[in-house]
C-alpha positions in Angstrom: 26.7 3.9 2.2 26.2 7.6 1.5 23.7 8.4 4.3 23.8 12.1 3.4 22.4 11.4 -0.1 19.7 9.2 1.4 18.8 11.9 3.9 18.7 14.6 1.2 16.3 12.6 -1.1 14.2 11.5 1.9 13.9 15.0 3.3 13.0 16.5 -0.1 10.2 13.9 -0.6 8.8 14.4 2.9 8.9 18.2 2.5 6.7 17.7 -0.6 4.2 15.8 1.5 3.9 18.6 4.0 3.5 21.1 1.2 0.5 19.1 -0.1 -0.9 17.9 3.3 -4.5 18.2 2.1 -3.9 15.9 -0.9 -1.4 13.6 0.8 -3.1 13.0 4.1 -6.5 14.6 4.6 -8.0 13.4 1.3 -7.3 9.7 1.8 -8.4 9.8 5.5 -11.7 11.6 4.6 -12.4 9.2 1.7 -11.8 6.2 4.0 -14.0 7.7 6.7 -16.8 7.8 4.1 -16.4 4.0 3.7 -16.9 3.6 7.4 -20.0 5.7 7.3 -21.5 4.0 4.2 -20.4 0.4 4.7 -20.0 0.3 8.4 -23.3 2.0 9.3 -25.6 1.5 6.3 -24.6 -2.0 5.4 -23.3 -2.9 8.8 -26.8 -2.5 10.3 -28.0 -5.3 8.0 -25.0 -7.6 8.6 -24.7 -8.6 12.3 -21.3 -10.3 12.4 -18.6 -12.0 10.3 -16.6 -14.7 12.0 -17.7 -13.3 15.4 -16.7 -9.7 14.6 -19.1 -6.8 14.0 -19.2 -5.8 10.3 -18.0 -2.3 11.0 -14.9 -3.6 12.8 -14.4 -6.4 10.3 -13.8 -4.0 7.4 -11.2 -1.8 9.2 -8.1 -3.9 8.3 -9.2 -4.1 4.7 -9.9 -0.4 4.4 -6.4 0.4 5.9 -4.8 -2.0 3.4 -6.7 -0.5 0.5 -5.6 3.0 1.5 -2.0 1.9 2.0 -1.8 0.1 -1.3 -3.3 3.0 -3.4 -1.3 5.7 -1.6 2.0 3.8 -1.7 1.7 3.3 -5.5 0.5 6.9 -6.0 3.2 8.5 -3.9 6.2 6.5 -5.1 5.2 6.5 -8.8 4.7 10.3 -8.9 8.0 10.8 -6.9 10.0 9.1 -9.6 8.0 10.0 -12.7 8.0 13.8 -12.1 11.8 14.1 -11.9 12.0 12.0 -15.0 9.5 14.2 -16.7 11.3 17.4 -15.8 14.7 16.0 -16.3 16.0 16.6 -12.8 16.3 12.9 -12.1 19.5 12.8 -14.2 21.1 15.0 -11.6 20.5 12.3 -9.1 22.0 9.7 -11.5 25.1 11.8 -12.1 25.7 12.2 -8.3 28.0 9.7 -6.5 25.2 7.6 -5.1 24.3 4.0 -5.7 20.9 2.7 -6.7 20.4 1.4 -3.2 20.7 4.9 -1.8 18.4 6.4 -4.4 15.9 3.7 -3.8 16.1 4.1 0.0 15.5 7.8 -0.3 12.5 7.8 -2.7 10.9 4.5 -1.5 11.6 5.2 2.2 9.8 8.6 2.1 6.9 7.1 0.2 6.6 4.2 2.7 6.8 6.6 5.6 3.8 8.6 4.1 1.8 5.4 3.7 2.6 4.3 7.3 1.5 7.7 8.6 -1.7 7.5 6.6 -2.4 3.9 7.8 -1.9 4.9 11.4 -4.2 8.0 11.1 -6.9 5.8 9.5 -6.5 3.3 12.4 -7.0 6.1 15.0 -9.9 7.5 13.0 -11.6 4.1 12.8 -11.7 4.0 16.6 -14.2 6.9 16.5 -16.6 4.8 14.4 -16.2 1.2 15.8 -14.7 -0.7 18.6 -11.5 -2.3 17.4 -9.4 -5.1 18.9 -5.8 -5.5 18.0 -4.8 -9.0 19.1 -1.2 -8.9 17.6 0.1 -5.3 17.3 3.6 -6.4 16.3 2.3 -8.6 13.5 0.0 -5.8 12.4 3.0 -3.4 12.3 5.1 -6.0 10.4 2.4 -6.3 7.7 2.0 -2.5 7.6 5.7 -1.9 7.0 6.2 -4.8 4.6 3.2 -4.0 2.5 4.0 -0.2 2.5 7.5 -0.9 1.2 6.4 -3.5 -1.3 3.8 -1.3 -2.9 6.1 1.7 -2.8 8.6 -0.4 -4.7 5.9 -1.4 -7.1 4.9 2.2 -7.6 8.6 3.1 -8.2 8.6 0.5 -11.0 5.4 1.9 -12.4 6.8 5.4 -12.3 9.8 4.3 -14.3 7.7 2.3 -16.8 5.2 5.0 -17.4 6.0 7.3 -20.4 2.9 9.5 -19.9 0.8 10.8 -17.1 -2.2 8.6 -18.1 -0.1 5.5 -17.6 0.4 6.3 -13.9 -3.3 5.7 -13.3 -3.8 2.7 -15.5 -2.5 0.0 -13.1 -3.9 1.5 -9.9 -7.4 2.1 -11.3 -7.8 -0.9 -13.7 -5.8 -3.5 -11.7 -5.1 -2.7 -8.1 -8.5 -1.2 -7.1 -10.6 -4.0 -8.6 -8.3 -6.6 -7.0 -8.6 -4.8 -3.7 -12.4 -4.9 -3.8 -12.4 -8.5 -4.8 -9.7 -9.4 -2.2 -11.9 -9.5 0.8 -11.8 -5.9 1.9 -15.5 -5.8 2.6 -16.3 -9.5 3.1 -14.8 -12.9 3.9 -14.2 -15.1 0.9 -15.7 -17.9 3.0 -19.1 -16.2 2.3 -18.7 -16.9 -1.4 -19.8 -20.0 -3.3 -17.1 -22.8 -3.4 -16.1 -22.0 -7.0 -15.6 -18.3 -6.3 -13.6 -19.1 -3.2 -11.1 -21.0 -5.4 -11.0 -18.2 -7.9 -10.5 -15.6 -5.2 -7.4 -17.5 -4.0 -5.8 -16.5 -7.4 -6.0 -12.9 -6.2 -2.6 -12.1 -4.4 -4.2 -9.2 -2.5 -6.4 -11.8 -0.6 -3.4 -13.0 1.2 -2.2 -9.5 2.2 -5.5 -8.4 3.5 -6.2 -11.7 5.2 -2.9 -11.7 7.0 -3.4 -8.1 8.2 -6.9 -8.9 9.4 -5.6 -11.9 11.3 -3.4 -9.6 13.4 -6.5 -7.8 14.5 -9.1 -10.6 15.2 -7.1 -13.9 14.8 -9.3 -15.0 12.0 -8.3 -15.2 8.3 -9.3 -16.6 5.0 -5.9 -18.2 4.5 -2.9 -19.3 6.6 -1.1 -16.5 8.3 2.2 -18.1 7.4 1.2 -18.2 3.7 0.1 -14.6 3.9 3.5 -13.5 5.3 5.4 -15.6 2.8 3.5 -14.1 -0.2 4.0 -10.6 1.2 7.7 -11.1 1.6 7.9 -12.8 -1.8 6.2 -9.8 -3.5 8.6 -7.4 -1.7 11.6 -9.4 -2.9 10.4 -9.6 -6.5 9.9 -5.8 -6.5 13.4 -5.3 -5.1 14.9 -7.5 -7.8 13.0 -5.6 -10.5 14.3 -2.2 -9.1 17.8 -3.6 -9.1 17.4 -4.7 -12.7 16.1 -1.3 -13.7 19.2 0.5 -12.3 21.6 -2.2 -13.6 20.3 -2.0 -17.2 19.2 1.7 -17.1 15.7 0.8 -18.3 14.0 4.1 -19.1 16.1 6.1 -16.6 19.2 6.8 -18.7 17.4 8.1 -21.8 
């Protein structure tokens, strides 16, 4: 493996983050803090507890996941789309590097940014509510797996998009609604029976539920099922990225 190539791509992408630190880090942290103020304080004062956990603390895992998903997609899709738009990505394709090395460089940098943002939001949340972390290693596992999975998904989106507007279609019209309907601000057990069954069709329910279990040991679905679906989504994205490089779909023309 050409580690120098991976390092070069990774360092270039990380340097871009530090050049735009307000947009890359401060903005998502501030927007998430507003959710804590609005939902945690205003609505939390009217909802005592959910599954024995204060409402303000209950929404913390969901808010972290929501930020990680949106930022992962945004960072990785822009990272691959902009070089395609300017034509500089063909320099990477002509270099003696494999698709694995290209993927590790771009996706690894985007996932690192997401993990940094998730960690900062977790630290920030402690200033608003008292948080328990029952299984820190499980939480870290979900954090890493979901960051890489959605960065791979964003990479696929950046390759698929043939215009700037397409970069926002999926995050705004698909991911964001599914996140809000995936138990970010509530437990699906609070819904009527029919809506609980419908909610189980939302794949983000399993990701958020598994991450929340690592905090409070309560979840809407089995932790094993949550982990299986998270790993499955990651593998599907990996196979799609492999197919893109193997066929040259929208990256060689």
